[in-house]
C-alpha positions as CSV (number, residue, x, y, z in Angstrom):
1,X,-57.5,120.2,23.9
2,X,-56.7,123.6,24.7
3,X,-57.5,122.5,28.0
4,X,-54.7,120.0,28.4
5,X,-52.3,122.4,26.9
6,X,-53.1,124.9,29.7
7,X,-52.6,122.6,32.3
8,X,-49.4,121.4,30.9
9,X,-48.4,125.1,30.4
10,X,-49.3,126.3,34.3
11,X,-47.4,123.0,35.7
12,X,-44.2,124.5,33.4
13,X,-44.6,128.0,34.2
14,X,-43.2,127.7,37.7
15,X,-40.3,125.8,36.4
16,X,-39.3,128.5,34.3
17,X,-39.5,131.4,36.6
18,X,-37.4,128.9,38.9
19,X,-34.5,128.7,36.1
20,X,-35.1,132.6,35.3
21,X,-34.3,133.5,39.0
22,X,-32.1,130.8,41.0
23,X,-29.9,130.1,37.9
24,X,-29.5,133.7,36.3
25,X,-31.3,133.4,32.9
26,X,-33.1,136.6,33.4
27,X,-29.7,138.5,31.2
28,X,-28.6,136.5,28.5
29,X,-25.0,137.3,27.8
30,X,-24.3,134.8,24.6
31,X,-25.5,136.3,21.3
32,X,-28.0,135.0,19.5
33,X,-30.4,132.0,18.7
34,X,-27.5,129.5,19.7
35,X,-26.9,132.0,22.4
36,X,-29.9,132.0,23.7
37,X,-29.9,127.6,23.3
38,X,-26.6,127.5,25.3
39,X,-28.1,129.6,27.6
40,X,-31.1,127.7,28.7
41,X,-29.6,124.0,28.3
42,X,-26.3,125.1,31.2
43,X,-29.0,127.0,33.4
44,X,-30.9,123.2,32.6
45,X,-28.1,121.5,33.0
46,X,-27.5,123.5,36.7
47,X,-30.9,122.9,37.9
48,X,-30.2,119.1,37.2
49,X,-27.0,118.8,38.5
50,X,-28.1,120.4,42.1
51,X,-30.8,118.3,42.5
52,X,-28.6,115.4,42.0
53,X,-26.4,116.4,44.6
54,X,-28.9,117.4,46.6
55,X,-30.5,113.3,46.1
56,X,-26.8,112.2,46.6
57,X,-26.5,113.8,50.4
58,X,-29.9,113.3,51.3
59,X,-28.7,109.5,50.6
60,X,-25.6,110.2,52.3
61,X,-27.4,111.4,55.3
62,X,-29.6,108.6,55.8
63,X,-27.1,106.1,55.0
64,X,-24.9,107.3,57.8
65,X,-27.3,107.6,60.4
66,X,-28.9,104.1,59.6
67,X,-25.4,102.5,60.1
68,X,-24.1,104.5,63.2
69,X,-28.3,103.0,64.1
70,X,-27.1,99.3,63.4
71,X,-23.9,99.8,65.3
72,X,-25.0,101.2,68.1
73,X,-28.5,98.3,67.9
74,X,-25.3,95.4,68.0
75,X,-23.3,97.1,70.7
76,X,-25.7,97.4,73.1
77,X,-26.9,93.6,72.6
78,X,-23.3,91.9,73.1
């Protein structure tokens, strides 16, 4: 059981580190335990939003490349 806990912890630590450094969680400007919770939720939401935006633009890039490639093939075959 302890080994599973340590493995899980070692998988989570890099995520927490990136949240702290990339989303400015080094210092919390909100008061109390409720402020700590709000800060953590907002940082996680920002991280997820960044992932969604990255995935959207990757999809858009691949979609436009695929569409341009199909148009080019159909142009040369006519």
